[in-house]
N, C-alpha and C positions, 0 to 999 in steps of 0.2 A: 430481495437483493436491493442494496442501496446504490445510487449513482453518485460518483464523486466527479464534479465538473472541474476541468482545468482549462486555462486560457492559453497555455503554451503548447508546444509540440509534444512535450513529454514532462513527466514529473518523476523525481527520484522516490524510491520506495520509502525512505526515511521521512520525506516531506508528506508523502501520501498518508502515512500512518497518523500524522498529526492532523491532516485535513479530515480524515475518517474518524477522528476522536478516539483512536485506539491508544494514543499516548498524548500527554499534555504538552511536552516540550520536545524539540528536535533532538536534544541531548540524550533523551531516553531511548532513542531508536536502536542504538548499538546493543544495549542490554536486553531490550525487548525482543529483538531479533535472535539473540542467543538463546532465549528461553521459550520462545513462542513459534509454533509451526505456521509458516506462511506459504501458500501455494499460489503461483501466478500461472494462469492458464493451465492448471493441473500439475505443474511442476514445482517441487519444493525449491524455495530460494530465500536466502537470508542476508543478501547483500543490500545494505541500506542505499547504495548508489545505483541499484538496478533501475534502469529507465522503464517507466510504464507509459504506454501510449493509449490513445483512445481505442476502446474496444477490448482492452485487457480486462480479464476477470481475476480478481484478487480475493482469496479466501484467507481470513485471519482467524486462527484458533481463538475462541472465546470472544471474538469481536464481531464477526459476521462475514458476509459475502458482498463484495463490491464490484462495480463495473466503472471503468474510467471512461468519461465522456468529455468531448471537447465542446466548450460553449462558444 
């Protein structure tokens, strides 16, 4: 499990995917989320604006499992 560090209170799922190197640009997020299964704390979610907070566990199909941590 990889840790993704944020310095703000939360991060949007679209931005998170870029930080986690699942996508190379933020513009790809919409299409990526339409075609790829993403689970946040065990629940499927594909909203790129979904707010992720420290402690959230994100599973991205074909990319890995991540935990959001606050630096």
